[in-house]
N, CA, C and O atoms as a DFTB+ gen file, in Angstrom:
624 C
 N C O
     1  1       6.868      11.500     -11.971
     2  2       6.599      10.010     -12.649
     3  2       8.156       9.333     -12.235
     4  3       9.256       9.864     -12.082
     5  1       7.754       8.115     -12.151
     6  2       9.252       6.964     -11.851
     7  2       9.716       6.847     -13.305
     8  3       8.911       6.960     -14.229
     9  1      10.693       6.676     -13.453
    10  2      11.315       6.179     -14.785
    11  2      12.017       5.055     -14.427
    12  3      12.085       4.661     -13.263
    13  1      12.562       4.497     -15.392
    14  2      12.832       2.838     -15.792
    15  2      13.815       2.587     -14.730
    16  3      13.517       1.606     -14.049
    17  1      15.018       3.248     -14.350
    18  2      15.940       2.840     -12.921
    19  2      14.995       2.812     -11.777
    20  3      15.046       1.838     -11.026
    21  1      14.339       3.537     -11.605
    22  2      13.386       3.643     -10.236
    23  2      12.494       2.629     -10.204
    24  3      12.328       2.058      -9.126
    25  1      11.829       2.251     -11.241
    26  2      10.998       1.098     -11.467
    27  2      11.847      -0.122     -11.030
    28  3      11.618      -0.874     -10.083
    29  1      12.762      -0.160     -11.814
    30  2      13.799      -1.637     -11.668
    31  2      14.058      -1.610     -10.491
    32  3      13.813      -2.681      -9.937
    33  1      14.630      -0.495      -9.569
    34  2      14.729      -0.486      -8.127
    35  2      13.654      -1.091      -7.259
    36  3      13.954      -1.781      -6.285
    37  1      12.310      -0.823      -7.625
    38  2      11.170      -1.445      -6.899
    39  2      10.900      -2.996      -7.331
    40  3       9.983      -3.527      -6.705
    41  1      11.582      -3.832      -8.339
    42  2      11.235      -4.966      -8.638
    43  2      11.177      -5.954      -7.614
    44  3      10.282      -6.800      -7.627
    45  1      12.127      -5.921      -6.652
    46  2      12.038      -7.131      -5.596
    47  2      10.828      -6.827      -4.718
    48  3       9.959      -7.658      -4.454
    49  1      10.845      -5.653      -4.319
    50  2       9.570      -5.197      -3.293
    51  2       8.233      -5.484      -4.067
    52  3       7.261      -5.917      -3.448
    53  1       8.178      -5.230      -5.508
    54  2       6.847      -5.617      -6.093
    55  2       6.615      -7.001      -6.248
    56  3       5.474      -7.463      -6.284
    57  1       7.742      -7.760      -6.351
    58  2       7.760      -9.221      -6.269
    59  2       6.851      -9.845      -4.979
    60  3       5.842     -10.543      -5.079
    61  1       7.482      -9.402      -3.800
    62  2       7.032      -9.388      -2.450
    63  2       5.474      -9.131      -2.385
    64  3       4.693      -9.985      -1.964
    65  1       5.161      -8.129      -2.748
    66  2       3.510      -7.531      -2.665
    67  2       3.003      -8.222      -3.683
    68  3       1.799      -8.389      -3.487
    69  1       3.418      -8.774      -4.834
    70  2       2.514      -9.619      -5.614
    71  2       2.487     -11.181      -5.128
    72  3       1.481     -11.888      -5.180
    73  1       3.481     -11.505      -4.754
    74  2       3.593     -12.948      -4.416
    75  2       2.742     -13.259      -2.908
    76  3       2.237     -14.343      -2.615
    77  1       2.733     -12.204      -2.184
    78  2       2.160     -12.104      -0.710
    79  2       0.626     -12.178      -1.061
    80  3      -0.158     -13.001      -0.588
    81  1       0.318     -11.167      -1.983
    82  2      -1.116     -10.991      -2.341
    83  2      -1.765     -12.407      -2.647
    84  3      -2.703     -12.978      -2.092
    85  1      -0.943     -12.795      -3.733
    86  2      -1.536     -14.178      -4.707
    87  2      -1.599     -15.161      -3.358
    88  3      -2.667     -15.708      -3.083
    89  1      -0.415     -15.366      -2.527
    90  2      -0.782     -16.637      -1.686
    91  2      -1.894     -16.250      -0.639
    92  3      -2.489     -17.270      -0.291
    93  1      -2.316     -15.249      -0.093
    94  2      -3.060     -14.931       0.921
    95  2      -4.474     -14.999       0.081
    96  3      -5.352     -15.767       0.475
    97  1      -4.655     -14.266      -0.960
    98  2      -5.931     -14.092      -1.478
    99  2      -6.314     -15.061      -2.587
   100  3      -7.430     -15.116      -3.104
   101  1      -5.272     -15.816      -2.895
   102  2      -5.719     -16.894      -3.969
   103  2      -5.845     -16.244      -5.178
   104  3      -6.358     -16.951      -6.045
   105  1      -5.498     -14.960      -5.572
   106  2      -5.957     -14.465      -6.988
   107  2      -4.607     -13.382      -7.073
   108  3      -3.937     -13.035      -6.100
   109  1      -4.433     -13.025      -8.246
   110  2      -3.485     -11.810      -8.535
   111  2      -3.886     -10.425      -8.554
   112  3      -4.965     -10.104      -9.051
   113  1      -3.137      -9.624      -8.074
   114  2      -3.360      -8.151      -8.171
   115  2      -3.394      -7.638      -9.124
   116  3      -4.228      -6.743      -9.268
   117  1      -2.447      -8.002     -10.259
   118  2      -2.149      -7.671     -11.491
   119  2      -1.645      -8.695     -12.373
   120  3      -0.945      -9.553     -11.837
   121  1      -1.869      -8.792     -13.706
   122  2      -1.507      -9.870     -14.078
   123  2       0.157     -10.197     -14.087
   124  3       1.064      -9.366     -14.139
   125  1       0.247     -11.398     -14.031
   126  2       1.934     -11.913     -13.618
   127  2       2.431     -12.334     -15.006
   128  3       3.020     -13.408     -15.131
   129  1       2.245     -11.637     -15.910
   130  2       2.520     -11.681     -17.503
   131  2       4.117     -10.983     -17.658
   132  3       4.390     -10.090     -16.855
   133  1       4.993     -11.318     -18.514
   134  2       6.040     -10.498     -18.637
   135  2       7.284     -10.710     -17.548
   136  3       7.459     -11.639     -16.759
   137  1       7.959      -9.703     -17.751
   138  2       9.205      -9.851     -16.671
   139  2       8.877      -9.230     -15.603
   140  3       7.841      -8.565     -15.597
   141  1       9.633      -9.310     -14.555
   142  2       9.383      -8.808     -13.116
   143  2       9.341      -7.396     -13.339
   144  3       8.578      -6.660     -12.713
   145  1      10.228      -6.953     -14.311
   146  2      10.227      -5.047     -14.532
   147  2       8.846      -4.925     -15.092
   148  3       8.061      -4.140     -14.560
   149  1       8.464      -5.694     -16.201
   150  2       7.193      -5.205     -16.663
   151  2       6.038      -5.348     -15.530
   152  3       5.099      -4.561     -15.654
   153  1       5.993      -6.252     -14.447
   154  2       5.161      -6.392     -13.779
   155  2       5.075      -5.355     -12.703
   156  3       3.997      -4.996     -12.231
   157  1       6.197      -4.896     -12.337
   158  2       6.451      -3.650     -11.478
   159  2       5.870      -2.264     -12.295
   160  3       5.284      -1.372     -11.682
   161  1       6.067      -2.223     -13.474
   162  2       5.649      -0.885     -14.224
   163  2       4.228      -1.217     -14.312
   164  3       3.450      -0.266     -14.239
   165  1       3.699      -2.510     -14.468
   166  2       1.830      -2.577     -14.686
   167  2       1.524      -2.085     -13.110
   168  3       0.626      -1.251     -12.994
   169  1       2.087      -2.461     -12.092
   170  2       1.554      -2.173     -10.729
   171  2       1.685      -0.708     -10.714
   172  3       0.645      -0.048     -10.712
   173  1       2.868      -0.088     -10.702
   174  2       3.142       1.423     -10.912
   175  2       1.949       2.218     -11.593
   176  3       1.394       3.164     -11.035
   177  1       1.650       1.806     -12.691
   178  2       0.582       2.290     -13.431
   179  2      -1.030       2.146     -13.202
   180  3      -1.913       2.849     -13.693
   181  1      -1.131       1.283     -12.514
   182  2      -2.354       0.858     -12.136
   183  2      -3.409       1.631     -11.787
   184  3      -3.037       2.429     -10.927
   185  1      -4.687       1.780     -12.088
   186  2      -5.557       2.743     -11.671
   187  2      -5.982       2.735     -10.318
   188  3      -6.531       3.703      -9.793
   189  1      -5.699       1.480      -9.640
   190  2      -6.101       1.444      -8.254
   191  2      -4.738       1.851      -7.334
   192  3      -3.620       1.658      -7.811
   193  1      -4.896       2.375      -6.100
   194  2      -4.090       2.478      -5.264
   195  2      -3.454       1.029      -4.610
   196  3      -4.115       0.043      -4.282
   197  1      -2.062       1.187      -4.524
   198  2      -1.095       0.170      -3.766
   199  2      -0.257       0.902      -3.034
   200  3       0.427       1.809      -3.510
   201  1      -0.254       0.534      -1.754
   202  2       0.877       1.219      -0.678
   203  2       1.347       0.234       0.114
   204  3       0.612      -0.751       0.188
   205  1       2.543       0.199       0.842
   206  2       2.952      -0.589       1.717
   207  2       3.990       0.219       2.886
   208  3       4.444       1.362       2.856
   209  1       4.133      -0.740       3.779
   210  2       4.895      -0.063       4.729
   211  2       5.886      -1.336       5.495
   212  3       5.654      -2.533       5.324
   213  1       6.796      -0.905       6.190
   214  2       7.563      -1.900       6.774
   215  2       7.305      -2.370       8.187
   216  3       6.169      -2.134       8.597
   217  1       8.174      -3.021       9.059
   218  2       7.719      -3.698      10.015
   219  2       8.315      -2.823      11.441
   220  3       8.224      -3.261      12.588
   221  1       8.864      -1.648      11.100
   222  2       9.403      -0.956      12.504
   223  2       8.358      -0.658      13.366
   224  3       7.201      -0.825      12.980
   225  1       8.612      -0.220      14.531
   226  2       7.647       0.177      15.695
   227  2       6.825       1.158      15.232
   228  3       5.688       1.160      15.704
   229  1       7.132       2.083      14.344
   230  2       6.446       2.991      13.919
   231  2       6.790       3.090      12.497
   232  3       7.630       3.852      12.018
   233  1       5.851       2.007      11.690
   234  2       6.176       1.585      10.284
   235  2       6.420       3.094       9.035
   236  3       5.849       4.170       8.858
   237  1       7.434       2.459       8.489
   238  2       7.723       3.622       7.203
   239  2       7.018       3.266       6.179
   240  3       6.748       2.076       6.016
   241  1       6.598       4.212       5.319
   242  2       6.136       3.787       3.995
   243  2       7.054       3.280       3.061
   244  3       8.041       3.983       2.848
   245  1       6.961       2.317       2.514
   246  2       7.986       1.639       1.651
   247  2       7.652       1.676       0.098
   248  3       8.581       1.633      -0.708
   249  1       6.411       1.752      -0.302
   250  2       5.788       2.027      -1.851
   251  2       4.674       2.502      -1.756
   252  3       3.872       2.345      -0.836
   253  1       4.538       3.255      -2.926
   254  2       3.132       3.716      -3.346
   255  2       3.056       3.805      -4.946
   256  3       3.910       4.485      -5.512
   257  1       2.274       3.283      -5.546
   258  2       2.039       3.384      -6.937
   259  2       1.751       4.944      -7.186
   260  3       1.635       5.822      -6.331
   261  1       1.655       5.073      -8.782
   262  2       1.061       6.531      -9.054
   263  2      -0.162       6.915      -8.585
   264  3      -0.334       8.083      -8.234
   265  1      -1.194       5.962      -8.515
   266  2      -2.128       6.402      -7.844
   267  2      -2.324       6.834      -6.552
   268  3      -3.126       7.701      -6.204
   269  1      -1.535       6.178      -5.814
   270  2      -1.156       6.486      -4.103
   271  2      -0.550       7.797      -4.195
   272  3      -0.959       8.648      -3.405
   273  1       0.203       8.053      -4.884
   274  2       1.289       9.148      -4.692
   275  2       0.471      10.618      -5.068
   276  3       0.681      11.720      -4.560
   277  1      -0.542      10.254      -6.139
   278  2      -1.519      11.471      -6.614
   279  2      -2.268      11.673      -5.353
   280  3      -2.243      12.733      -4.727
   281  1      -2.882      10.706      -5.028
   282  2      -4.089      10.773      -3.816
   283  2      -3.402      11.210      -2.525
   284  3      -4.117      11.932      -1.830
   285  1      -2.221      10.957      -2.050
   286  2      -1.452      11.542      -0.967
   287  2      -0.487      12.545      -1.219
   288  3       0.338      12.905      -0.380
   289  1      -0.590      13.048      -2.483
   290  2      -0.092      14.284      -3.186
   291  2       1.389      14.399      -2.730
   292  3       1.778      15.491      -2.314
   293  1       2.173      13.423      -2.779
   294  2       3.564      13.287      -2.647
   295  2       4.354      12.857      -3.838
   296  3       3.812      12.194      -4.723
   297  1       5.461      13.163      -3.893
   298  2       6.428      12.369      -4.700
   299  2       7.093      11.163      -4.101
   300  3       7.356      11.070      -2.902
   301  1       7.374      10.151      -5.096
   302  2       7.992       9.023      -4.477
   303  2       9.107       9.146      -3.371
   304  3       9.238       8.368      -2.426
   305  1       9.848      10.190      -3.623
   306  2      10.900      10.353      -2.676
   307  2      10.285      10.822      -1.283
   308  3      10.719      10.399      -0.212
   309  1       9.160      11.799      -1.398
   310  2       8.452      12.207      -0.136
   311  2       7.774      11.050       0.541
   312  3       8.009      10.815       1.726
   313  1       6.815      10.207      -0.270
   314  2       6.354       9.057       0.489
   315  2       6.992       8.044       1.091
   316  3       6.539       7.549       2.123
   317  1       8.279       7.553       0.439
   318  2       9.022       6.642       0.922
   319  2       9.751       7.137       2.457
   320  3      10.406       8.178       2.511
   321  1       9.554       6.292       3.617
   322  2      10.118       6.987       4.514
   323  2       9.150       7.746       5.461
   324  3       9.520       8.111       6.577
   325  1       8.220       7.916       5.108
   326  2       7.012       8.702       5.738
   327  2       6.625       7.799       6.752
   328  3       6.407       6.649       6.370
   329  1       6.490       8.040       7.931
   330  2       5.731       7.131       9.120
   331  2       4.209       7.104       8.459
   332  3       3.547       8.124       8.269
   333  1       3.758       5.726       8.134
   334  2       2.609       5.450       7.611
   335  2       1.325       6.101       8.403
   336  3       0.322       6.509       7.816
   337  1       1.529       6.138       9.977
   338  2       0.744       6.689      10.804
   339  2       0.072       8.032      10.136
   340  3      -1.112       8.300      10.341
   341  1       0.905       8.838       9.336
   342  2       0.600      10.206       9.020
   343  2      -0.371      10.059       7.848
   344  3      -0.914      11.084       7.435
   345  1      -0.605       9.048       7.352
   346  2      -1.771       8.901       6.449
   347  2      -2.990       9.165       7.074
   348  3      -3.959       9.489       6.387
   349  1      -3.056       9.087       8.065
   350  2      -4.479       9.175       9.109
   351  2      -4.250      10.218      10.052
   352  3      -3.205      10.452      10.658
   353  1      -5.515      10.919      10.121
   354  2      -5.452      12.090      11.112
   355  2      -5.416      11.359      12.500
   356  3      -5.796      10.208      12.716
   357  1      -4.869      12.278      13.430
   358  2      -4.660      11.607      14.875
   359  2      -5.856      11.177      15.363
   360  3      -5.758      10.178      16.076
   361  1      -7.198      11.707      15.175
   362  2      -8.328      11.105      15.669
   363  2      -8.582       9.677      15.095
   364  3      -9.189       8.853      15.780
   365  1      -8.129       9.376      13.858
   366  2      -8.331       8.059      13.446
   367  2      -7.179       7.026      13.464
   368  3      -7.227       5.962      12.847
   369  1      -6.162       7.426      14.210
   370  2      -5.114       6.361      14.201
   371  2      -5.253       5.245      15.127
   372  3      -4.698       4.185      14.840
   373  1      -5.941       5.355      16.226
   374  2      -6.451       4.184      16.806
   375  2      -7.160       3.123      16.061
   376  3      -6.869       1.927      16.078
   377  1      -8.055       3.645      15.451
   378  2      -8.915       2.752      14.471
   379  2      -7.766       1.974      13.607
   380  3      -7.652       0.749      13.650
   381  1      -6.930       2.818      12.822
   382  2      -5.885       2.441      12.157
   383  2      -5.163       1.078      12.550
   384  3      -5.139      -0.016      11.988
   385  1      -4.560       1.567      13.768
   386  2      -3.865       0.581      14.450
   387  2      -4.497      -0.618      14.781
   388  3      -3.888      -1.688      14.793
   389  1      -5.877      -0.488      15.094
   390  2      -6.643      -2.025      15.226
   391  2      -6.727      -2.675      13.881
   392  3      -6.785      -3.902      13.803
   393  1      -6.736      -1.966      12.891
   394  2      -6.791      -2.643      11.308
   395  2      -5.355      -3.163      11.235
   396  3      -5.241      -4.285      10.743
   397  1      -4.424      -2.651      11.570
   398  2      -3.176      -3.448      11.257
   399  2      -3.167      -4.623      12.191
   400  3      -2.860      -5.716      11.716
   401  1      -3.403      -4.545      13.191
   402  2      -3.396      -5.639      14.244
   403  2      -4.015      -6.732      13.851
   404  3      -3.456      -7.826      13.917
   405  1      -5.562      -6.540      13.273
   406  2      -6.326      -7.492      12.894
   407  2      -5.748      -8.180      11.761
   408  3      -6.044      -9.357      11.555
   409  1      -4.765      -7.408      10.833
   410  2      -4.467      -7.629       9.408
   411  2      -3.084      -8.735       9.987
   412  3      -2.789      -9.812       9.469
   413  1      -2.583      -8.260      10.867
   414  2      -1.296      -9.132      11.417
   415  2      -1.713     -10.590      11.933
   416  3      -1.080     -11.628      11.741
   417  1      -2.922     -10.439      12.632
   418  2      -3.388     -11.834      13.233
   419  2      -4.018     -12.554      12.132
   420  3      -3.688     -13.740      12.137
   421  1      -4.901     -12.198      11.089
   422  2      -5.363     -12.796      10.236
   423  2      -4.961     -12.950       8.955
   424  3      -5.612     -13.643       8.173
   425  1      -3.869     -12.333       8.611
   426  2      -3.378     -12.214       7.334
   427  2      -3.697     -11.348       6.261
   428  3      -2.891     -10.945       5.422
   429  1      -4.922     -11.072       6.320
   430  2      -5.420     -10.237       5.270
   431  2      -6.898      -9.778       5.826
   432  3      -7.621     -10.478       6.535
   433  1      -7.175      -8.540       5.384
   434  2      -8.744      -7.917       5.880
   435  2      -9.179      -7.458       4.547
   436  3      -8.395      -6.827       3.839
   437  1     -10.459      -7.751       4.130
   438  2     -10.872      -7.443       2.677
   439  2     -12.153      -6.564       2.660
   440  3     -12.919      -6.522       1.697
   441  1     -12.331      -5.802       3.921
   442  2     -13.504      -5.018       3.975
   443  2     -13.186      -3.703       4.789
   444  3     -14.001      -3.293       5.615
   445  1     -12.153      -3.131       4.584
   446  2     -11.418      -1.983       5.283
   447  2     -12.226      -0.637       4.748
   448  3     -12.614      -0.491       3.589
   449  1     -12.365       0.113       5.596
   450  2     -13.207       1.333       5.223
   451  2     -12.891       2.501       6.252
   452  3     -13.162       2.381       7.447
   453  1     -12.257       3.723       5.678
   454  2     -11.716       4.394       6.664
   455  2     -11.153       5.983       5.953
   456  3     -10.841       6.208       4.784
   457  1     -11.167       6.861       7.053
   458  2     -10.709       8.113       6.536
   459  2      -9.040       8.204       6.753
   460  3      -8.360       7.796       7.694
   461  1      -8.660       8.871       5.566
   462  2      -7.351       9.130       5.459
   463  2      -7.102      10.635       5.027
   464  3      -7.987      11.263       4.446
   465  1      -5.798      11.226       5.345
   466  2      -5.436      12.540       4.958
   467  2      -4.213      12.679       4.057
   468  3      -3.272      11.900       4.209
   469  1      -4.180      13.601       3.157
   470  2      -3.161      13.689       2.008
   471  2      -2.106      14.674       2.761
   472  3      -2.425      15.354       3.736
   473  1      -0.736      14.662       2.146
   474  2       0.172      15.788       2.575
   475  2      -0.357      17.202       2.989
   476  3      -0.025      17.820       4.000
   477  1      -1.147      17.560       2.128
   478  2      -1.778      18.849       2.065
   479  2      -2.930      19.004       2.913
   480  3      -3.342      20.153       3.073
   481  1      -3.647      17.859       3.602
   482  2      -4.617      18.192       4.511
   483  2      -5.852      17.823       3.864
   484  3      -6.888      18.099       4.469
   485  1      -5.947      17.138       2.523
   486  2      -6.988      16.850       1.895
   487  2      -7.358      15.416       2.515
   488  3      -6.511      14.522       2.516
   489  1      -8.570      15.229       3.010
   490  2      -9.235      14.301       3.578
   491  2      -9.972      13.444       2.500
   492  3     -10.422      13.998       1.497
   493  1     -10.103      12.097       2.695
   494  2     -10.669      11.247       1.730
   495  2     -11.351      10.026       2.620
   496  3     -11.044       9.815       3.794
   497  1     -12.301       9.275       1.895
   498  2     -12.647       8.174       2.616
   499  2     -12.490       7.360       1.585
   500  3     -12.733       7.571       0.397
   501  1     -11.899       6.030       2.321
   502  2     -11.462       4.913       1.189
   503  2     -12.247       3.864       1.702
   504  3     -12.391       3.645       2.905
   505  1     -12.862       3.074       0.589
   506  2     -13.638       1.895       0.866
   507  2     -13.256       0.592       0.326
   508  3     -12.347       0.562      -0.504
   509  1     -13.802      -0.434       0.672
   510  2     -13.450      -1.720       0.342
   511  2     -11.873      -2.215       0.059
   512  3     -11.540      -3.001      -0.828
   513  1     -11.042      -1.610       0.962
   514  2      -9.623      -1.669       0.783
   515  2      -9.130      -3.268       1.313
   516  3      -9.702      -3.957       2.158
   517  1      -8.195      -3.523       0.724
   518  2      -7.705      -5.119       1.211
   519  2      -6.440      -4.635       1.736
   520  3      -5.580      -3.986       1.141
   521  1      -6.453      -5.040       2.924
   522  2      -4.848      -5.170       3.646
   523  2      -4.248      -6.197       3.695
   524  3      -5.086      -7.059       3.962
   525  1      -3.120      -6.718       3.580
   526  2      -2.550      -7.969       3.832
   527  2      -1.023      -7.628       4.157
   528  3      -0.419      -6.626       3.775
   529  1      -0.472      -8.786       5.027
   530  2       0.619      -9.059       5.288
   531  2       1.734      -9.292       4.205
   532  3       1.484     -10.137       3.345
   533  1       2.787      -8.715       4.162
   534  2       3.782      -8.980       3.328
   535  2       4.751      -9.914       3.906
   536  3       5.517      -9.558       4.801
   537  1       4.740     -11.134       3.405
   538  2       5.714     -12.162       3.956
   539  2       6.385     -12.809       2.880
   540  3       5.915     -13.033       1.764
   541  1       7.794     -13.160       3.402
   542  2       8.572     -13.722       2.258
   543  2       8.344     -15.469       2.108
   544  3       7.532     -16.056       2.823
   545  1       9.009     -16.029       1.291
   546  2       8.646     -17.501       1.148
   547  2       8.919     -18.266       2.423
   548  3       8.469     -19.404       2.555
   549  1       9.662     -17.668       3.398
   550  2      10.079     -18.443       4.562
   551  2       9.005     -18.201       5.584
   552  3       8.990     -18.813       6.653
   553  1       7.940     -17.136       5.186
   554  2       6.858     -16.953       6.483
   555  2       7.071     -15.699       7.206
   556  3       6.240     -15.252       7.997
   557  1       8.390     -15.027       6.885
   558  2       8.989     -13.905       7.700
   559  2       8.106     -12.844       7.386
   560  3       7.904     -12.650       6.187
   561  1       7.391     -11.928       8.420
   562  2       6.765     -10.778       7.969
   563  2       7.796      -9.493       7.538
   564  3       8.689      -8.997       8.225
   565  1       7.498      -9.239       6.588
   566  2       8.310      -8.042       6.021
   567  2       7.669      -6.642       6.028
   568  3       8.386      -5.658       5.849
   569  1       6.173      -6.501       6.254
   570  2       5.529      -5.498       6.275
   571  2       3.965      -5.639       6.027
   572  3       3.441      -6.735       6.228
   573  1       3.289      -4.677       5.643
   574  2       1.935      -4.668       5.354
   575  2       1.703      -3.882       4.120
   576  3       2.478      -2.973       3.826
   577  1       0.521      -4.224       3.262
   578  2       0.240      -3.466       2.118
   579  2      -1.292      -3.403       2.133
   580  3      -1.970      -4.138       2.851
   581  1      -1.870      -2.354       1.182
   582  2      -2.959      -2.089       1.042
   583  2      -3.436      -1.711      -0.387
   584  3      -2.702      -1.008      -1.082
   585  1      -4.687      -2.165      -0.878
   586  2      -4.945      -1.558      -2.058
   587  2      -6.428      -1.438      -1.965
   588  3      -7.184      -2.114      -1.267
   589  1      -6.727      -0.438      -2.806
   590  2      -8.059      -0.038      -3.103
   591  2      -8.492       1.005      -4.225
   592  3      -7.783       1.939      -4.599
   593  1      -9.760       0.706      -4.704
   594  2      -9.922       1.634      -5.893
   595  2     -10.924       2.314      -5.663
   596  3     -11.256       3.063      -6.582
   597  1     -11.687       2.327      -4.528
   598  2     -12.665       3.472      -4.430
   599  2     -12.356       4.288      -2.879
   600  3     -12.209       3.823      -1.749
   601  1     -12.336       5.688      -3.394
   602  2     -12.030       6.777      -2.465
   603  2     -13.037       7.834      -2.778
   604  3     -13.564       7.845      -3.890
   605  1     -13.407       8.925      -1.667
   606  2     -14.131       9.915      -2.094
   607  2     -13.660      11.082      -1.132
   608  3     -13.420      11.016       0.073
   609  1     -13.594      12.120      -1.953
   610  2     -12.905      13.251      -1.207
   611  2     -14.021      13.772      -0.227
   612  3     -15.206      13.734      -0.559
   613  1     -13.593      14.274       1.027
   614  2     -14.232      14.851       2.069
   615  2     -14.031      16.489       2.320
   616  3     -13.020      17.160       2.110
   617  1     -15.174      16.861       2.778
   618  2     -14.839      18.449       2.834
   619  2     -13.958      18.576       4.212
   620  3     -13.842      17.678       5.046
   621  1     -13.409      19.774       4.272
   622  2     -12.570      19.951       5.527
   623  2     -11.642      19.344       5.797
   624  3     -11.037      19.573       6.843
């Protein structure tokens, strides 16, 4: 579990996640009440998954809330810096790349469904995922993020 200093370190990134989501989707991901640190804690402890990656040629994961860390079976330290392509099996990576390009082009996608894989090889189907571009106030692309509350474990 992340402790106060680790959550505090995430505050600027969480604000980017929340601001970008609100601008693109016209609603809030979590209530924007209290301090930025309280909002970061709220997002980290949310019952739904939130993940993000950067803008590298092979994007690296930059954030995962507790639900994401549990689902992918990683610690925060293991999660951050992992190439995001590794969250999908090789057979599903082309489809994932098309999703990310569609998101880059359209700003967000709110109907994504796909198979992902945890660090230990557990497969799961995510449904009704929202994927959005992370942009700062100047419109500079800083990465992409996803959120979903529905997933189903798969055999094998």
